[in-house]
C-alpha positions as CSV (number, residue, x, y, z in Angstrom):
1,M,0.0,0.2,0.0
2,V,1.1,3.5,-0.8
3,R,0.2,6.1,2.7
4,I,-0.1,10.0,1.6
5,D,1.8,12.3,4.4
6,N,-0.9,14.8,4.7
7,E,2.1,17.4,3.9
8,S,3.3,16.0,0.8
9,P,3.1,18.5,-2.4
10,S,1.7,17.9,-5.9
11,F,3.0,15.2,-7.6
12,T,5.4,16.3,-10.2
13,F,4.3,12.9,-12.0
14,S,1.2,14.3,-12.9
15,K,2.4,17.6,-14.9
16,K,4.1,15.5,-16.9
17,A,1.9,13.3,-17.6
18,I,-1.2,16.1,-18.6
19,E,1.4,17.3,-21.0
20,T,1.9,14.2,-23.0
21,N,-1.2,13.0,-23.8
22,K,-0.7,8.8,-25.0
23,E,-2.3,7.2,-27.7
24,Q,-3.5,3.7,-27.8
25,Q,-2.2,1.4,-30.7
26,N,-5.8,2.3,-32.4
27,N,-5.0,5.9,-32.4
28,T,-7.7,6.3,-29.4
29,P,-6.7,9.3,-27.2
30,I,-6.1,8.3,-23.8
31,S,-6.4,10.8,-21.0
32,V,-4.0,11.0,-18.3
33,F,-5.3,12.5,-15.2
34,G,-3.4,14.6,-12.2
35,D,-3.5,18.0,-11.0
36,K,-3.9,20.7,-13.9
37,N,-4.5,23.9,-11.7
38,N,-1.7,22.5,-9.4
39,N,-3.4,22.6,-5.8
40,G,-2.7,19.0,-5.0
41,I,-6.4,18.6,-4.2
42,I,-9.1,16.3,-6.6
43,D,-11.6,18.9,-8.3
44,S,-13.6,19.2,-11.2
45,E,-10.8,22.1,-12.6
46,D,-8.5,18.8,-12.9
47,F,-11.1,17.5,-15.9
48,S,-12.6,18.7,-19.3
49,K,-15.8,18.5,-19.5
50,E,-16.1,15.1,-21.6
51,E,-13.9,13.7,-18.9
52,L,-16.3,14.8,-15.9
53,E,-19.1,13.5,-17.7
54,K,-17.3,10.0,-18.4
55,L,-16.5,10.0,-14.5
56,G,-19.4,11.0,-13.7
57,K,-21.2,7.6,-15.0
58,T,-18.3,5.8,-13.1
59,R,-19.7,7.2,-9.8
60,A,-15.9,7.7,-8.7
61,F,-15.6,11.6,-9.3
62,G,-18.3,12.1,-6.4
63,F,-16.1,10.2,-4.2
64,F,-13.2,11.3,-4.8
65,E,-13.8,15.1,-4.7
66,N,-11.5,16.7,-2.6
67,F,-8.9,13.6,-1.7
68,K,-5.3,14.5,-2.4
69,W,-4.1,13.7,-5.7
70,S,-1.5,10.3,-5.5
71,E,0.1,8.5,-8.6
72,N,-2.5,5.4,-7.1
73,I,-5.1,7.7,-7.6
74,S,-4.7,8.8,-11.2
75,K,-4.3,5.0,-12.0
76,I,-7.4,4.4,-11.0
77,F,-8.9,7.0,-13.0
78,S,-6.9,6.3,-16.0
79,A,-8.2,1.9,-15.4
80,L,-11.6,3.0,-14.7
81,L,-12.1,4.9,-18.0
82,N,-9.4,3.9,-20.7
83,N,-9.2,0.1,-19.5
84,S,-5.7,0.8,-18.8
85,D,-3.5,2.1,-15.9
86,N,-0.5,4.2,-17.6
87,G,0.6,1.2,-19.8
88,E,1.1,-1.1,-17.1
89,N,-0.7,-4.1,-17.0
90,S,-4.2,-5.3,-16.6
91,E,-3.7,-7.7,-13.6
92,G,-3.2,-6.9,-10.3
93,T,-4.4,-4.7,-7.7
94,I,-3.7,-0.5,-7.0
95,S,-3.7,0.3,-3.6
96,E,-4.0,3.4,-2.0
97,V,-4.5,5.1,1.6
98,Q,-4.9,8.6,3.0
99,Q,-6.3,10.4,6.2
100,R,-9.5,11.8,6.4
101,G,-9.9,13.8,9.5
102,F,-10.2,11.4,11.8
103,Y,-10.0,8.1,10.1
104,E,-8.0,6.3,7.1
105,Q,-9.8,5.8,4.0
106,H,-8.5,2.7,2.2
107,I,-9.3,2.1,-1.1
108,Q,-8.5,-0.6,-3.7
109,Y,-8.8,-1.0,-7.5
110,D,-8.7,-4.6,-8.9
111,K,-7.7,-4.6,-12.3
112,R,-8.8,-7.8,-13.1
113,S,-12.2,-7.8,-11.5
114,K,-12.8,-4.4,-12.2
115,T,-13.9,-3.4,-8.6
116,L,-13.5,-0.4,-6.8
117,K,-13.2,-1.3,-3.0
118,I,-13.3,1.1,-0.4
119,A,-13.0,0.4,3.3
120,S,-12.8,3.1,6.4
121,K,-10.7,2.9,9.4
122,T,-10.0,4.9,12.7
123,P,-6.5,4.2,13.9
124,S,-6.1,2.9,17.4
125,K,-3.5,1.3,19.0
126,T,-6.2,-0.8,21.3
127,P,-6.2,-3.9,18.6
128,K,-10.3,-4.2,19.8
129,M,-10.9,-0.9,18.4
130,D,-8.6,-0.8,15.3
131,N,-11.4,-1.7,12.9
132,F,-12.6,-1.8,9.6
133,F,-16.2,0.1,9.0
134,G,-18.1,1.4,6.0
135,Y,-17.4,-0.7,3.3
136,K,-18.5,0.4,-0.2
137,E,-17.6,-1.6,-3.6
138,F,-18.2,-0.3,-7.4
139,D,-18.3,-3.2,-9.5
140,Y,-17.5,-2.0,-13.6
141,D,-17.9,-3.5,-17.2
142,E,-15.3,-3.5,-19.8
143,K,-16.6,0.1,-21.0
144,G,-16.2,1.8,-17.4
145,R,-19.7,1.9,-16.7
146,I,-20.9,1.5,-13.4
147,Q,-22.7,-1.8,-12.8
148,K,-23.4,-2.7,-9.4
149,I,-22.9,-0.8,-5.9
150,R,-22.8,-2.6,-2.9
151,N,-22.8,-0.4,0.9
152,F,-22.1,-1.8,3.7
153,N,-25.1,-0.7,6.1
154,S,-23.3,0.6,9.3
155,N,-26.0,1.7,11.4
156,S,-26.0,-1.5,13.5
157,P,-27.7,-3.5,10.7
158,R,-29.9,-5.7,12.2
159,Y,-32.7,-8.4,10.9
160,Y,-35.4,-10.2,13.2
161,K,-35.6,-14.4,12.9
162,D,-38.1,-16.5,15.2
163,G,-38.1,-13.7,17.7
164,K,-33.9,-13.1,18.3
165,V,-32.2,-10.0,16.8
166,Y,-29.2,-10.9,14.4
167,S,-26.5,-8.3,14.0
168,I,-23.4,-8.4,12.5
169,G,-21.7,-6.4,15.1
170,A,-18.2,-4.1,15.0
171,T,-16.1,-7.3,15.3
172,N,-17.2,-9.2,12.7
173,A,-17.4,-6.3,10.2
174,D,-14.2,-5.8,10.8
175,T,-13.1,-9.5,10.0
176,Y,-15.4,-9.6,6.9
177,I,-13.6,-6.2,5.4
178,R,-10.2,-7.6,6.0
179,S,-11.1,-10.9,4.4
180,L,-11.4,-9.2,1.4
181,G,-8.1,-7.9,1.4
182,F,-7.3,-4.8,3.3
183,D,-4.6,-4.9,6.0
184,V,-3.5,-7.6,7.9
185,R,-5.7,-10.1,9.2
186,K,-6.7,-10.6,13.0
187,G,-9.0,-13.3,13.3
188,S,-8.2,-17.2,13.0
189,P,-9.3,-18.7,9.5
190,E,-12.1,-20.8,11.3
191,Q,-13.5,-17.2,12.5
192,E,-13.5,-15.8,9.0
193,A,-15.1,-18.4,7.4
194,S,-18.2,-18.2,9.7
195,V,-18.4,-14.8,9.5
196,N,-18.2,-15.0,5.8
197,K,-20.5,-17.1,5.8
198,L,-22.7,-15.2,7.5
199,F,-22.1,-12.3,5.4
200,T,-23.5,-14.7,2.1
201,D,-26.3,-15.9,3.7
202,N,-27.6,-13.0,5.0
203,E,-26.2,-10.4,2.3
204,D,-29.7,-9.1,1.7
205,F,-30.0,-7.6,5.4
206,F,-26.7,-5.8,5.9
207,M,-25.7,-4.8,2.4
208,D,-27.5,-2.2,0.0
209,K,-27.2,-3.3,-3.5
210,T,-27.9,-0.6,-6.0
211,N,-27.7,-2.3,-10.0
212,Y,-27.8,-0.1,-13.1
213,V,-29.4,-1.3,-16.3
214,Y,-28.6,0.5,-19.8
215,D,-30.3,0.9,-23.0
216,E,-28.7,-0.2,-26.4
217,N,-27.1,3.1,-26.9
218,G,-25.2,2.8,-23.1
219,N,-27.6,4.7,-21.4
220,I,-28.9,4.4,-18.0
221,K,-32.5,3.3,-18.2
222,E,-33.3,1.7,-15.1
223,I,-32.0,2.0,-11.1
224,I,-32.6,-1.2,-8.8
225,E,-32.3,-0.5,-5.4
226,S,-32.0,-3.9,-3.1
227,R,-33.4,-1.5,0.3
228,T,-35.9,0.9,-0.8
229,L,-37.2,1.7,-4.6
230,S,-36.9,0.7,-7.9
231,A,-36.3,4.3,-10.0
232,Q,-36.3,4.8,-13.7
233,V,-34.6,7.6,-15.4
234,D,-36.7,9.7,-17.6
235,G,-34.5,11.9,-20.3
236,T,-34.0,14.6,-18.1
237,G,-32.3,12.8,-15.3
238,K,-34.9,12.8,-13.3
239,I,-35.4,9.8,-11.2
240,K,-39.4,8.6,-10.6
241,G,-39.4,6.3,-8.0
242,R,-42.1,4.4,-6.6
243,K,-44.3,4.3,-3.5
244,E,-43.0,3.3,-0.7
245,K,-45.6,3.9,1.9
246,I,-49.4,4.5,1.0
247,T,-51.6,5.9,3.6
248,K,-55.5,5.5,3.9
249,A,-58.1,7.9,3.9
250,D,-58.8,5.5,7.3
251,G,-55.0,6.4,8.8
252,T,-53.5,3.3,7.8
253,T,-50.4,3.1,6.1
254,A,-49.1,0.2,4.2
255,E,-44.7,0.7,3.8
256,I,-43.8,-2.0,0.9
257,E,-40.4,-3.3,1.0
258,Y,-38.8,-4.5,-2.9
259,D,-35.6,-6.6,-3.1
260,R,-33.0,-5.7,-6.6
261,E,-35.3,-8.0,-9.2
262,N,-38.5,-5.9,-8.0
263,N,-40.0,-8.1,-5.9
264,I,-42.1,-7.2,-2.8
265,I,-40.3,-8.7,-0.1
266,A,-42.5,-7.7,3.0
267,K,-45.5,-5.2,3.6
268,N,-46.1,-3.7,6.9
269,K,-49.4,-2.4,7.8
270,V,-49.3,0.2,10.3
271,I,-52.4,1.2,12.5
272,Y,-52.9,3.9,15.3
273,D,-55.6,3.8,17.6
274,T,-57.2,6.6,19.9
275,G,-54.8,5.8,22.8
276,S,-51.4,4.7,23.4
277,K,-51.4,1.5,21.4
278,S,-49.8,1.2,17.9
279,L,-49.7,-2.4,15.9
280,K,-47.1,-2.9,13.2
281,E,-48.2,-5.9,11.0
282,T,-45.5,-7.2,8.5
283,Y,-46.3,-9.2,5.5
284,D,-43.7,-11.7,3.1
285,R,-44.3,-11.2,-0.3
286,N,-47.1,-13.9,-0.7
287,G,-48.9,-11.9,2.1
288,T,-48.1,-14.2,4.6
289,L,-48.1,-12.9,8.0
290,L,-44.7,-13.0,9.9
291,Y,-45.3,-11.0,13.0
292,K,-46.8,-8.3,14.8
293,T,-45.1,-5.2,16.7
294,K,-47.3,-3.8,19.1
295,I,-46.7,-0.5,21.7
296,E,-48.9,-1.5,24.9
297,K,-47.4,1.8,26.8
298,N,-45.3,4.4,25.7
299,E,-45.7,7.0,29.1
300,E,-44.4,9.2,31.5
301,G,-44.8,7.4,34.6
302,E,-44.3,9.1,38.6
303,D,-41.5,10.9,38.9
304,G,-40.9,11.6,35.4
305,N,-40.3,8.3,34.7
306,F,-40.5,6.9,30.9
307,V,-42.2,3.8,30.5
308,K,-42.2,2.0,27.3
309,T,-43.7,-1.7,26.5
310,A,-43.2,-3.0,23.0
311,I,-44.2,-6.7,22.0
312,R,-43.5,-9.0,19.2
313,E,-45.7,-11.7,18.4
314,F,-43.9,-14.6,15.7
315,S,-46.0,-16.2,13.2
316,N,-44.8,-19.7,14.9
317,G,-45.5,-18.5,18.2
318,N,-43.1,-16.8,19.8
319,I,-42.9,-13.8,21.6
320,Y,-40.5,-10.7,22.6
321,K,-41.2,-8.5,25.4
322,E,-39.5,-5.1,25.7
323,E,-39.8,-2.9,28.8
324,D,-37.7,0.3,29.0
325,S,-37.5,2.6,31.5
326,N,-35.3,5.2,31.7
327,K,-34.7,4.5,35.5
328,D,-33.6,0.9,35.4
329,G,-32.9,0.3,31.6
330,P,-34.6,-2.0,29.4
331,K,-35.5,-5.3,30.0
332,A,-36.5,-8.2,27.8
333,E,-37.9,-11.7,27.5
334,L,-38.5,-14.5,24.5
335,M,-41.2,-16.8,24.9
336,D,-42.4,-19.7,23.0
337,A,-46.5,-20.1,22.4
338,N,-46.6,-21.9,25.6
339,G,-45.4,-19.1,27.6
340,K,-42.2,-20.8,28.8
341,I,-39.0,-18.3,28.8
342,L,-36.5,-18.8,26.3
343,E,-34.4,-15.9,27.2
344,K,-34.1,-13.0,29.5
345,Y,-31.9,-10.5,30.1
346,E,-31.7,-7.0,31.0
347,I,-29.6,-4.1,28.5
348,K,-27.2,-2.2,30.0
349,R,-24.8,0.5,29.1
350,I,-21.6,-0.3,29.9
351,A,-18.3,2.4,28.7
352,G,-20.3,3.1,25.7
353,M,-21.2,0.0,24.5
354,Y,-24.8,-2.2,25.0
355,Y,-24.8,-5.3,26.8
356,R,-27.4,-8.4,27.5
357,I,-26.8,-8.9,31.1
358,F,-28.6,-12.6,31.9
359,P,-29.6,-14.1,35.2
360,D,-26.5,-15.9,35.6
361,G,-24.4,-12.6,35.4
362,H,-23.0,-14.0,31.8
363,K,-23.0,-10.7,29.5
364,E,-22.8,-10.4,25.6
365,R,-23.0,-7.4,23.2
366,Y,-26.3,-6.4,22.0
367,N,-26.4,-3.9,19.0
368,A,-30.4,-3.0,18.7
369,L,-33.5,-2.7,20.8
370,I,-36.7,-3.1,19.3
371,D,-37.2,-1.0,16.4
372,N,-40.9,0.5,17.1
C-alpha cells in the first residue's frame, strides 16, 4: 500500500502526464489524469467537460472529490476510463491509503475484476478498537460503466428471525472487510470462514445494493435498489421513484419493501388507535403474516420516569417483550407459545457499549432494541 503524507506537495508526475497525451495502438486518445490546477486536491478543474461526464457515469468522481492527488489515484482513474493504468498490465491491484480527518480511507482497485473497494478505519493502538467499517464496492464493465454498488449498512444492521435479533456487529464487520484484502487479518481462518458465511447467507440484510441497467445506446434506463425503491431515469435525468408508503383515508399506512429484482419482500401495515397503542403487521411477498409489533405503553410515569412496553408476536408462536424505562433500563423476555421463557435479560450500557446481562451474570454485546 502507498500511504500519503498530509503535507506532501503535488506530484510532479501529474504535470508531466498531462502534457503528454498518450495514444493507444488503435490511435484512440487516452486521458491521463493529474493535478491540472496544481493545488494538490482532486476537483472539477482537473478534468475536461468530456472527462467529467465519463467520470460521472463511474460514480467515482463524487467519492474522490477533495482527496489528495496521488500516483495511484491517477492510475485508478485511468484504469476506469481507459481500461488501462498508464501502460501497466491489466492484472493486480492498485492500493491507496489517505487520512481523512480522524479516520483513514483505504482504497483498492482490482484491475482483473474491475472492482473498486473502499473501507474506512479509525486508527487505534488498542487492537479491539482498530476496526474497519463503512465498506463500499463498485463493479464496472469493460467500458468503465458502473454495474453495481454494494454498500455495507453500518448503522447497526440487524434483522429479526423467530424472535431473536441478528446483527453483524463491529468485530464481525472488521473480520469480513479484512478478508477482502484490507490490511492484516486478525481472526483465525475458522472465524473468518464463519463470518463470511454469515455475510453470504444474509447479504440482503447487511448490504444495500444498487444495480444499473443500460439501453442499447449506453444510457442508464433503470436503477434498482435492493432496500427501498426501483427508479426509472427519464430523458431529463430526473428519477421517477415508485411509492414506498401508502396512506389510506382511514389513517392506516402500508410500507412496502422490494428486492433488487423488483419483487415485494415485505409489507408493513401500521395502525394507530386513539390511545397510546400502535400496531404494525409485517407480511412477506406472498401475504403471509411474519409478525406483529405492538406498543402497549408509551408514557411518562411517576417522578418523570419514562416507560415503554413493546411486544412482537411471531408467526411461530414466539413472543418477544421489551420493557424500557429511563430509570431501570430495558428488560426483555423471549417466550414460546406456551409461555415458557426461552431468554431473559436486561440491557445495560457499559463504557459506551450495550450489553445483554443474563440472570446468571453472563453478558454479551447487544446492538439493537426493538425498532418501533
